N, CA, C and O atoms as a Tinker XYZ file with bonds, in Angstrom:
   392  protein
     1  N     80.680000   90.845000   91.276000    73     2
     2  CA    81.261000   89.409000   91.215000    64     1     3
     3  C     79.924000   87.956000   90.723000    63     2     4     5
     4  O     78.869000   87.840000   91.347000    81     3
     5  N     80.131000   87.458000   90.090000    73     3     6
     6  CA    79.158000   86.760000   89.811000    64     5     7
     7  C     79.491000   85.523000   89.670000    63     6     8     9
     8  O     80.568000   85.290000   89.121000    81     7
     9  N     78.680000   84.453000   90.114000    73     7    10
    10  CA    79.660000   82.637000   90.211000    64     9    11
    11  C     78.257000   81.642000   89.456000    63    10    12    13
    12  O     77.067000   81.478000   89.729000    81    11
    13  N     79.517000   80.981000   88.048000    73    11    14
    14  CA    78.224000   79.487000   87.383000    64    13    15
    15  C     78.942000   78.252000   87.657000    63    14    16    17
    16  O     79.983000   78.039000   87.035000    81    15
    17  N     78.557000   77.496000   88.426000    73    15    18
    18  CA    79.176000   76.304000   88.669000    64    17    19
    19  C     80.400000   76.177000   88.143000    63    18    20    21
    20  O     80.444000   75.869000   86.952000    81    19
    21  N     81.865000   76.403000   88.983000    73    19    22
    22  CA    82.747000   76.173000   88.190000    64    21    23
    23  C     83.791000   77.715000   87.713000    63    22    24    25
    24  O     85.013000   77.759000   87.567000    81    23
    25  N     82.917000   78.683000   87.583000    73    23    26
    26  CA    83.516000   79.395000   86.892000    64    25    27
    27  C     82.846000   80.693000   87.665000    63    26    28    29
    28  O     81.718000   80.901000   88.112000    81    27
    29  N     84.392000   81.678000   87.600000    73    27    30
    30  CA    83.515000   83.466000   88.216000    64    29    31
    31  C     83.994000   84.192000   87.162000    63    30    32    33
    32  O     85.039000   84.285000   86.519000    81    31
    33  N     82.858000   84.698000   87.187000    73    31    34
    34  CA    83.130000   86.241000   86.555000    64    33    35
    35  C     83.153000   87.725000   87.502000    63    34    36    37
    36  O     82.289000   88.242000   88.210000    81    35
    37  N     84.439000   88.096000   87.185000    73    35    38
    38  CA    84.636000   89.417000   87.606000    64    37    39
    39  C     84.665000   90.664000   86.618000    63    38    40    41
    40  O     85.332000   90.830000   85.597000    81    39
    41  N     83.857000   91.379000   87.158000    73    39    42
    42  CA    83.580000   93.118000   86.502000    64    41    43
    43  C     84.075000   94.356000   86.918000    63    42    44    45
    44  O     83.818000   95.086000   87.876000    81    43
    45  N     85.082000   94.443000   85.682000    73    43    46
    46  CA    85.864000   95.008000   86.395000    64    45    47
    47  C     85.282000   96.728000   86.319000    63    46    48    49
    48  O     84.456000   96.900000   85.423000    81    47
    49  N     85.513000   97.565000   86.876000    73    47    50
    50  CA    85.133000   99.621000   87.224000    64    49    51
    51  C     85.557000   99.628000   85.814000    63    50    52    53
    52  O     86.110000   98.877000   85.010000    81    51
    53  N     84.972000  100.995000   85.882000    73    51    54
    54  CA    85.681000  101.942000   84.686000    64    53    55
    55  C     86.973000  102.699000   85.005000    63    54    56    57
    56  O     87.490000  103.449000   84.178000    81    55
    57  N     87.508000  102.475000   86.291000    73    55    58
    58  CA    88.428000  103.084000   87.149000    64    57    59
    59  C     89.389000  102.287000   87.775000    63    58    60    61
    60  O     89.100000  101.933000   88.918000    81    59
    61  N     90.556000  101.880000   87.277000    73    59    62
    62  CA    91.195000  101.022000   87.969000    64    61    63
    63  C     91.994000  101.664000   88.395000    63    62    64    65
    64  O     92.935000  102.107000   87.737000    81    63
    65  N     91.704000  101.960000   90.213000    73    63    66
    66  CA    92.834000  103.149000   91.014000    64    65    67
    67  C     92.998000  102.076000   92.011000    63    66    68    69
    68  O     92.347000  101.037000   92.109000    81    67
    69  N     94.073000  102.541000   92.807000    73    67    70
    70  CA    94.059000  101.555000   94.186000    64    69    71
    71  C     92.940000  100.673000   95.236000    63    70    72    73
    72  O     92.895000   99.598000   95.835000    81    71
    73  N     91.889000  102.196000   94.962000    73    71    74
    74  CA    90.795000  101.053000   96.005000    64    73    75
    75  C     90.445000  100.534000   94.590000    63    74    76    77
    76  O     91.500000   99.954000   94.338000    81    75
    77  N     89.874000  100.403000   93.792000    73    75    78
    78  CA    89.096000   99.283000   92.209000    64    77    79
    79  C     90.310000   98.015000   92.083000    63    78    80    81
    80  O     89.872000   96.988000   91.565000    81    79
    81  N     91.747000   97.979000   92.490000    73    79    82
    82  CA    92.742000   96.962000   92.637000    64    81    83
    83  C     92.417000   96.065000   93.715000    63    82    84    85
    84  O     91.958000   94.935000   93.546000    81    83
    85  N     92.765000   96.808000   95.263000    73    83    86
    86  CA    91.530000   95.978000   96.581000    64    85    87
    87  C     91.085000   95.243000   95.995000    63    86    88    89
    88  O     91.522000   94.154000   95.624000    81    87
    89  N     90.035000   95.789000   95.805000    73    87    90
    90  CA    88.524000   94.703000   95.337000    64    89    91
    91  C     88.993000   93.495000   94.283000    63    90    92    93
    92  O     88.866000   92.295000   94.527000    81    91
    93  N     89.554000   94.048000   93.076000    73    91    94
    94  CA    90.106000   93.118000   92.313000    64    93    95
    95  C     91.004000   92.291000   93.545000    63    94    96    97
    96  O     90.515000   91.217000   93.897000    81    95
    97  N     91.952000   92.613000   94.042000    73    95    98
    98  CA    92.559000   91.348000   94.849000    64    97    99
    99  C     91.543000   90.183000   95.658000    63    98   100   101
   100  O     91.531000   88.953000   95.713000    81    99
   101  N     90.945000   90.977000   96.078000    73    99   102
   102  CA    89.913000   90.540000   97.004000    64   101   103
   103  C     89.695000   89.094000   96.547000    63   102   104   105
   104  O     90.075000   87.978000   96.901000    81   103
   105  N     88.482000   89.910000   95.080000    73   103   106
   106  CA    88.225000   88.865000   94.030000    64   105   107
   107  C     88.751000   87.784000   93.988000    63   106   108   109
   108  O     88.286000   86.757000   94.484000    81   107
   109  N     89.887000   87.898000   93.331000    73   107   110
   110  CA    91.132000   87.153000   92.657000    64   109   111
   111  C     90.803000   85.931000   93.626000    63   110   112   113
   112  O     90.253000   84.859000   93.375000    81   111
   113  N     91.477000   86.596000   95.181000    73   111   114
   114  CA    92.242000   85.460000   95.832000    64   113   115
   115  C     90.172000   84.595000   96.526000    63   114   116   117
   116  O     90.016000   83.400000   96.775000    81   115
   117  N     89.323000   85.401000   96.607000    73   115   118
   118  CA    88.275000   83.662000   96.062000    64   117   119
   119  C     87.298000   83.065000   95.210000    63   118   120   121
   120  O     86.203000   82.507000   95.272000    81   119
   121  N     88.315000   83.485000   94.246000    73   119   122
   122  CA    87.956000   82.946000   92.721000    64   121   123
   123  C     89.287000   82.276000   92.495000    63   122   124   125
   124  O     89.974000   82.527000   91.505000    81   123
   125  N     89.713000   81.232000   93.637000    73   123   126
   126  CA    90.814000   80.669000   93.618000    64   125   127
   127  C     90.283000   79.171000   92.449000    63   126   128   129
   128  O     89.098000   79.093000   92.124000    81   127
   129  N     91.224000   78.198000   91.984000    73   127   130
   130  CA    90.634000   76.875000   91.861000    64   129   131
   131  C     89.268000   76.600000   90.679000    63   130   132   133
   132  O     88.845000   75.523000   90.258000    81   131
   133  N     88.779000   78.076000   90.342000    73   131   134
   134  CA    88.179000   78.274000   89.190000    64   133   135
   135  C     88.298000   78.813000   88.177000    63   134   136   137
   136  O     89.182000   79.628000   87.912000    81   135
   137  N     87.201000   78.348000   87.267000    73   135   138
   138  CA    87.828000   79.198000   85.076000    64   137   139
   139  C     87.799000   80.863000   86.176000    63   138   140   141
   140  O     87.619000   80.943000   87.391000    81   139
   141  N     88.059000   82.037000   85.124000    73   139   142
   142  CA    87.621000   82.779000   85.575000    64   141   143
   143  C     87.383000   83.614000   83.952000    63   142   144   145
   144  O     87.824000   83.026000   82.965000    81   143
   145  N     86.677000   84.978000   83.762000    73   143   146
   146  CA    86.108000   85.293000   82.978000    64   145   147
   147  C     86.178000   86.965000   83.620000    63   146   148   149
   148  O     85.317000   87.402000   84.383000    81   147
   149  N     86.879000   87.435000   83.341000    73   147   150
   150  CA    87.396000   89.196000   83.641000    64   149   151
   151  C     86.118000   89.948000   82.235000    63   150   152   153
   152  O     86.205000   90.078000   81.014000    81   151
   153  N     85.266000   90.207000   83.050000    73   151   154
   154  CA    84.964000   91.081000   82.230000    64   153   155
   155  C     85.089000   93.157000   82.368000    63   154   156   157
   156  O     84.793000   93.958000   83.255000    81   155
   157  N     85.762000   93.301000   80.769000    73   155   158
   158  CA    86.569000   94.545000   81.071000    64   157   159
   159  C     86.315000   95.942000   80.235000    63   158   160   161
   160  O     86.882000   97.035000   80.233000    81   159
   161  N     84.818000   95.200000   79.291000    73   159   162
   162  CA    84.826000   96.575000   78.701000    64   161   163
   163  C     84.643000   97.441000   78.838000    63   162   164   165
   164  O     84.790000   98.187000   77.870000    81   163
   165  N     83.994000   98.261000   80.668000    73   163   166
   166  CA    83.951000   98.874000   81.063000    64   165   167
   167  C     85.111000  100.238000   81.233000    63   166   168   169
   168  O     84.887000  101.449000   81.233000    81   167
   169  N     86.477000   99.439000   81.380000    73   167   170
   170  CA    87.578000  100.108000   81.951000    64   169   171
   171  C     88.069000  101.490000   80.476000    63   170   172   173
   172  O     88.618000  101.420000   79.376000    81   171
   173  N     87.500000  102.539000   81.284000    73   171   174
   174  CA    87.869000  104.454000   80.474000    64   173   175
   175  C     89.870000  104.181000   80.877000    63   174   176   177
   176  O     90.854000  104.201000   80.137000    81   175
   177  N     89.714000  103.956000   82.343000    73   175   178
   178  CA    91.180000  104.317000   82.628000    64   177   179
   179  C     91.563000  103.431000   83.815000    63   178   180   181
   180  O     90.802000  103.082000   84.717000    81   179
   181  N     92.812000  103.130000   83.685000    73   179   182
   182  CA    93.588000  101.826000   83.825000    64   181   183
   183  C     95.071000  102.044000   84.729000    63   182   184   185
   184  O     95.705000  102.994000   84.270000    81   183
   185  N     95.496000  101.626000   85.460000    73   183   186
   186  CA    96.910000  102.109000   85.832000    64   185   187
   187  C     97.724000  100.873000   85.640000    63   186   188   189
   188  O     97.245000   99.748000   85.498000    81   187
   189  N     99.303000  101.244000   85.649000    73   187   190
   190  CA   100.416000   99.553000   85.815000    64   189   191
   191  C    100.760000   98.598000   86.973000    63   190   192   193
   192  O    101.451000   97.587000   86.843000    81   191
   193  N    100.210000   99.024000   88.108000    73   191   194
   194  CA    99.356000   98.290000   88.517000    64   193   195
   195  C     98.623000   97.781000   88.833000    63   194   196   197
   196  O     98.881000   96.962000   89.715000    81   195
   197  N     97.516000   97.870000   88.456000    73   195   198
   198  CA    96.193000   97.400000   87.694000    64   197   199
   199  C     96.779000   95.627000   86.635000    63   198   200   201
   200  O     96.768000   94.407000   86.803000    81   199
   201  N     97.217000   96.682000   85.561000    73   199   202
   202  CA    98.068000   95.760000   84.960000    64   201   203
   203  C     98.681000   94.210000   85.223000    63   202   204   205
   204  O     98.464000   93.015000   85.018000    81   203
   205  N     99.517000   95.067000   85.774000    73   203   206
   206  CA   100.233000   94.027000   86.347000    64   205   207
   207  C     99.265000   92.660000   87.794000    63   206   208   209
   208  O     99.320000   91.451000   88.019000    81   207
   209  N     98.778000   93.443000   88.172000    73   207   210
   210  CA    97.409000   92.610000   88.769000    64   209   211
   211  C     97.101000   91.786000   88.138000    63   210   212   213
   212  O     97.830000   90.798000   88.052000    81   211
   213  N     96.275000   91.838000   87.663000    73   211   214
   214  CA    95.832000   90.908000   85.580000    64   213   215
   215  C     97.221000   90.565000   85.752000    63   214   216   217
   216  O     97.601000   90.607000   86.922000    81   215
   217  N     97.971000   90.276000   84.998000    73   215   218
   218  CA    99.036000   89.292000   84.485000    64   217   219
   219  C     99.415000   89.099000   85.662000    63   218   220   221
   220  O    100.570000   89.515000   85.744000    81   219
   221  N     99.102000   88.731000   86.528000    73   219   222
   222  CA    99.668000   88.076000   87.254000    64   221   223
   223  C     99.025000   86.396000   87.649000    63   222   224   225
   224  O     99.388000   85.220000   87.632000    81   223
   225  N     97.604000   87.415000   88.062000    73   223   226
   226  CA    96.757000   86.833000   88.436000    64   225   227
   227  C     96.247000   85.306000   86.830000    63   226   228   229
   228  O     95.792000   84.176000   87.006000    81   227
   229  N     96.591000   85.993000   85.528000    73   227   230
   230  CA    96.690000   85.727000   84.576000    64   229   231
   231  C     97.405000   83.458000   84.108000    63   230   232   233
   232  O     97.148000   82.305000   83.761000    81   231
   233  N     98.465000   84.606000   84.597000    73   231   234
   234  CA    99.648000   83.522000   84.774000    64   233   235
   235  C     99.747000   83.077000   85.759000    63   234   236   237
   236  O    100.369000   82.114000   85.311000    81   235
   237  N     99.690000   82.820000   87.045000    73   235   238
   238  CA    98.857000   81.574000   87.981000    64   237   239
   239  C     97.998000   81.010000   86.990000    63   238   240   241
   240  O     98.206000   80.072000   86.220000    81   239
   241  N     96.676000   81.976000   87.187000    73   239   242
   242  CA    95.420000   80.791000   86.332000    64   241   243
   243  C     96.243000   79.727000   85.808000    63   242   244   245
   244  O     96.638000   78.753000   86.449000    81   243
   245  N     96.468000   79.983000   84.613000    73   243   246
   246  CA    97.436000   78.958000   83.351000    64   245   247
   247  C     98.264000   78.179000   84.600000    63   246   248   249
   248  O     97.927000   77.024000   84.863000    81   247
   249  N     99.130000   78.690000   85.213000    73   247   250
   250  CA    99.996000   77.302000   85.921000    64   249   251
   251  C     99.307000   76.740000   86.489000    63   250   252   253
   252  O     99.832000   75.637000   86.637000    81   251
   253  N     98.104000   76.760000   87.099000    73   251   254
   254  CA    97.842000   76.064000   87.674000    64   253   255
   255  C     96.544000   75.217000   87.037000    63   254   256   257
   256  O     95.592000   74.507000   87.362000    81   255
   257  N     97.162000   75.773000   85.979000    73   255   258
   258  CA    95.633000   74.529000   85.175000    64   257   259
   259  C     94.224000   75.031000   84.920000    63   258   260   261
   260  O     93.499000   74.179000   84.407000    81   259
   261  N     93.583000   76.377000   85.187000    73   259   262
   262  CA    92.838000   76.713000   84.817000    64   261   263
   263  C     92.852000   77.947000   84.191000    63   262   264   265
   264  O     93.780000   78.713000   83.929000    81   263
   265  N     91.041000   78.034000   83.897000    73   263   266
   266  CA    91.148000   79.099000   82.527000    64   265   267
   267  C     90.733000   80.615000   82.802000    63   266   268   269
   268  O     89.649000   81.014000   83.229000    81   267
   269  N     92.009000   81.461000   82.406000    73   267   270
   270  CA    91.822000   82.696000   82.877000    64   269   271
   271  C     91.521000   83.815000   81.694000    63   270   272   273
   272  O     92.478000   83.740000   80.924000    81   271
   273  N     90.593000   84.818000   81.230000    73   271   274
   274  CA    90.352000   85.600000   80.615000    64   273   275
   275  C     89.318000   86.552000   80.047000    63   274   276   277
   276  O     88.135000   86.361000   79.762000    81   275
   277  N     90.076000   87.618000   79.959000    73   275   278
   278  CA    90.011000   89.097000   79.941000    64   277   279
   279  C     88.510000   89.237000   78.693000    63   278   280   281
   280  O     88.617000   89.599000   77.521000    81   279
   281  N     87.220000   88.834000   79.394000    73   279   282
   282  CA    86.209000   89.470000   78.333000    64   281   283
   283  C     86.094000   90.655000   77.744000    63   282   284   285
   284  O     85.995000   91.590000   78.538000    81   283
   285  N     86.069000   90.990000   76.347000    73   283   286
   286  CA    85.543000   92.177000   75.770000    64   285   287
   287  C     86.470000   93.637000   76.508000    63   286   288   289
   288  O     85.922000   94.457000   77.245000    81   287
   289  N     87.510000   93.675000   76.222000    73   287   290
   290  CA    88.600000   94.257000   76.617000    64   289   291
   291  C     88.245000   95.613000   76.169000    63   290   292   293
   292  O     88.230000   96.032000   75.012000    81   291
   293  N     88.021000   96.105000   77.025000    73   291   294
   294  CA    88.043000   98.106000   76.141000    64   293   295
   295  C     89.516000   98.284000   75.055000    63   294   296   297
   296  O     90.320000   97.471000   74.598000    81   295
   297  N     89.412000   99.260000   74.984000    73   295   298
   298  CA    89.849000  100.408000   74.409000    64   297   299
   299  C     91.023000  101.097000   74.736000    63   298   300   301
   300  O     92.039000  101.257000   74.060000    81   299
   301  N     90.682000  101.575000   76.135000    73   299   302
   302  CA    91.653000  101.866000   76.893000    64   301   303
   303  C     92.712000  100.685000   77.562000    63   302   304   305
   304  O     93.836000  100.969000   77.975000    81   303
   305  N     92.182000   99.445000   77.580000    73   303   306
   306  CA    92.515000   98.747000   77.874000    64   305   307
   307  C     93.858000   97.977000   77.163000    63   306   308   309
   308  O     94.997000   97.567000   77.384000    81   307
   309  N     93.191000   98.064000   76.512000    73   307   310
   310  CA    94.075000   97.546000   75.080000    64   309   311
   311  C     95.229000   98.190000   74.987000    63   310   312   313
   312  O     96.313000   97.641000   75.188000    81   311
   313  N     95.141000   98.930000   74.797000    73   311   314
   314  CA    96.270000  100.676000   74.585000    64   313   315
   315  C     97.035000  100.482000   75.650000    63   314   316   317
   316  O     98.248000  100.586000   75.470000    81   315
   317  N     96.524000  100.145000   77.048000    73   315   318
   318  CA    97.525000  100.037000   77.901000    64   317   319
   319  C     98.460000   98.919000   77.834000    63   318   320   321
   320  O     99.638000   99.258000   77.718000    81   319
   321  N     98.211000   97.622000   77.882000    73   319   322
   322  CA    98.359000   97.016000   77.766000    64   321   323
   323  C     99.695000   96.679000   76.856000    63   322   324   325
   324  O    100.696000   96.100000   77.278000    81   323
   325  N     99.434000   97.304000   75.153000    73   323   326
   326  CA   100.104000   97.253000   74.118000    64   325   327
   327  C    101.704000   97.879000   74.683000    63   326   328   329
   328  O    102.795000   97.310000   74.662000    81   327
   329  N    101.325000   99.298000   75.189000    73   327   330
   330  CA   102.299000  100.037000   75.702000    64   329   331
   331  C    102.936000  100.027000   76.281000    63   330   332   333
   332  O    103.878000  100.814000   76.184000    81   331
   333  N    102.787000   98.617000   77.826000    73   331   334
   334  CA   103.122000   98.112000   78.655000    64   333   335
   335  C    104.120000   96.913000   78.352000    63   334   336   337
   336  O    104.888000   96.366000   79.143000    81   335
   337  N    103.862000   96.574000   76.664000    73   335   338
   338  CA   104.817000   95.711000   76.074000    64   337   339
   339  C    103.503000   93.792000   76.977000    63   338   340   341
   340  O    103.830000   92.612000   77.096000    81   339
   341  N    102.697000   94.237000   77.194000    73   339   342
   342  CA   102.335000   92.590000   77.733000    64   341   343
   343  C    102.183000   91.572000   76.937000    63   342   344   345
   344  O    101.867000   91.853000   75.780000    81   343
   345  N    102.319000   90.410000   77.222000    73   343   346
   346  CA   101.800000   89.535000   76.124000    64   345   347
   347  C    100.511000   89.394000   75.039000    63   346   348   349
   348  O     99.365000   89.134000   75.405000    81   347
   349  N    100.832000   89.570000   73.921000    73   347   350
   350  CA    99.441000   89.549000   72.950000    64   349   351
   351  C     98.297000   88.512000   73.909000    63   350   352   353
   352  O     97.164000   88.988000   73.994000    81   351
   353  N     98.483000   87.424000   74.477000    73   351   354
   354  CA    97.470000   86.101000   73.922000    64   353   355
   355  C     96.978000   86.531000   75.342000    63   354   356   357
   356  O     95.944000   85.940000   75.653000    81   355
   357  N     97.460000   87.438000   76.324000    73   355   358
   358  CA    97.063000   88.118000   78.187000    64   357   359
   359  C     95.574000   88.921000   77.586000    63   358   360   361
   360  O     94.618000   88.914000   78.363000    81   359
   361  N     95.419000   89.515000   76.390000    73   359   362
   362  CA    94.377000   89.966000   75.992000    64   361   363
   363  C     93.099000   89.273000   75.784000    63   362   364   365
   364  O     91.926000   89.608000   75.948000    81   363
   365  N     93.661000   88.238000   75.385000    73   363   366
   366  CA    92.631000   87.043000   73.698000    64   365   367
   367  C     91.810000   85.993000   74.483000    63   366   368   369
   368  O     92.168000   85.492000   75.550000    81   367
   369  N     91.065000   85.818000   74.052000    73   367   370
   370  CA    89.949000   85.505000   74.214000    64   369   371
   371  C     89.831000   83.794000   73.790000    63   370   372   373
   372  O     89.173000   83.348000   72.850000    81   371
   373  N     90.836000   82.838000   74.969000    73   371   374
   374  CA    90.924000   82.077000   75.153000    64   373   375
   375  C     90.187000   80.849000   75.473000    63   374   376   377
   376  O     90.638000   79.724000   75.685000    81   375
   377  N     88.413000   81.456000   75.469000    73   375   378
   378  CA    87.590000   80.756000   75.411000    64   377   379
   379  C     87.609000   79.517000   77.078000    63   378   380   381
   380  O     88.590000   79.367000   77.807000    81   379
   381  N     86.531000   78.980000   77.218000    73   379   382
   382  CA    86.320000   78.604000   78.790000    64   381   383
   383  C     86.758000   76.526000   77.945000    63   382   384   385
   384  O     86.580000   76.180000   76.777000    81   383
   385  N     87.157000   75.902000   78.785000    73   383   386
   386  CA    87.145000   74.869000   78.690000    64   385   387
   387  C     86.386000   73.791000   79.506000    63   386   388   389
   388  O     86.163000   73.506000   80.682000    81   387
   389  N     86.177000   73.455000   78.570000    73   387   390
   390  CA    83.912000   72.220000   79.705000    64   389   391
   391  C     84.706000   70.920000   80.431000    63   390   392
   392  O     84.066000   70.084000   81.068000    81   391
């Protein structure tokens, strides 16, 4: 996890197993009330629970009025999200508001 003023960057592990999900949730709690960029280019395996956690965070940040986006989602992450029928804009790079 790295921080710039008002922006938190989280890098996902290649395998989003239960241990990685615990770490992700901890990092997301620390990042509340900031814009979040999730770097997901290295993801090779992703569980349904991990996608649910990311989707929940995305929806929470949006409802709070903060930016949240997944940068450079790996093909594995894109395929898993599509398979579960997640919203198309979930993995769309929305950009960060100034």
